[in-house]
C-alpha positions, 0 to 999 in steps of 0.5 A: 361758194354757190354758183347758178348754172343754166343747163337743160335736163338732157345736158344735166343728165349727161353731166351726171353720167360722165361724172358718175355722180347721182347728185347734180352739185357734185357732178357739176363740181367734178366736171368743172374741176376736170375742165380746169385741170385740162386747161392747166395741162394744155397751158403747160404743154404750150409753154413747153412747146414754145420753149418757155419751160423745160426740165433738165434731165441728167445723163442716163449713161452716167446714172447707170455706170454703176449698174452691171447687167 
């Protein structure tokens, strides 16, 4: 899908520099996907902090009972 993005030349150069891409399209795509990942990570972190989402971890002492040092 094609999308039109309005950026100044200096903003575009900065996007290319941070994305480490020489071409404009791949640079914009890379940073857009990075932004999406960061938003998803932040949303998951907020769910965890509110207690809406949790992970049950097994008791480490029981897991290590068979190990001897």
